[in-house]
Structures are given as structure tokens and as C-alpha cells.
Residue, then its C-alpha position, 0 to 999 in steps of 0.5 A: m500500500d503506497i501511503s504518503h501521509i495522513e490525509h485528514l482526521g475526521i471528528a464527529v460534532i453535533s453542530l458545525k456552527d458551534a465547532i467551527p469557531y472553536y477550531e478556528s480559534l485553536l488552530g489560528s486559521t479559518c475553515y476553508a470549505i464546508e460541503e454536504v455529502p448527501d449519500q453519506k448524510v453528512r456536512t463537512a468543514f475542513f481546516k489545514v494543519g500543515q499537510t494534514k486536514i481536520e474534517l469536522l463531520e455533522s450529521t444531516d440525518p440521525e440515521g446516518p453514520i455520523g448521527k449513529f456514531i454520535e448517539k452511541r459514542g458522543q462527539g469525538i474522533h471518528h476516523i483517520a484517513f490516509a492518502v494513497k496512490g492507487i486506491e483500487g490496489a490499496i483496497k485489494e491489498a488490504s483485503e488480501k491481508g485479511i483486513q475487513l472492508i466496508d467498501q469493496k470499491p472506491r466511492r466519491g467523498a468530500e472534496g471529490l476524493d475517491i475513498a474507501f473505508l476499512h472496518p474498525k474490527s480489523t484495524f484495532g478499533v480505528l475506523t480507517e479511510l483510504c483516500e486518493d485525489n484524482n482531481k490533480 
């Protein structure tokens, strides 16, 4: 798997309106993008910290993945995302190593990235996202 860096950390929040000012103050920078990803039932807000991003995740539906996560665990770190080259190969390699996949094929995520998730049962309890930017 060709991982170049941590692409982002996903943090589940109840309200972007409440969380964005905190992160702007903490990081000393402004949120550079807010985006809704309808098929994932989420609104996202992004911050840059060096090469890595912080992605705040607000549920748009209590039955969506973030809504269920917050109901079960509360606000907090939801996932870690790694930037990969060749996401289809990375998914195949993960599967061959016995890692349980959530996504068998890449799908479109926030910022137009191709994404795929690895199940936390196979990753020591950490929901792991693979991301590839094919927009460059």
C-alpha cells in the first residue's frame, strides 16, 4: 500500500456552527470549505494543519453514520484517513491481508476524493479511510 501521509482526521460534532469557531480559534486559521455529502448524510468543514486536514463531520440525518456514531459514542474522533496512490490496489491489498472492508470499491467523498473505508474490527478499533485525489 503506497501511503504518503495522513490525509485528514475526521471528528464527529453535533453542530458545525458551534465547532467551527472553536477550531478556528485553536488552530489560528479559518475553515476553508464546508460541503454536504448527501449519500453519506453528512456536512463537512475542513481546516489545514500543515499537510494534514481536520474534517469536522455533522450529521444531516440521525440515521446516518455520523448521527449513529454520535448517539452511541458522543462527539469525538471518528476516523483517520490516509492518502494513497492507487486506491483500487490499496483496497485489494488490504483485503488480501485479511483486513475487513466496508467498501469493496472506491466511492466519491468530500472534496471529490475517491475513498474507501476499512472496518474498525480489523484495524484495532480505528475506523480507517483510504483516500486518493484524482482531481490533480
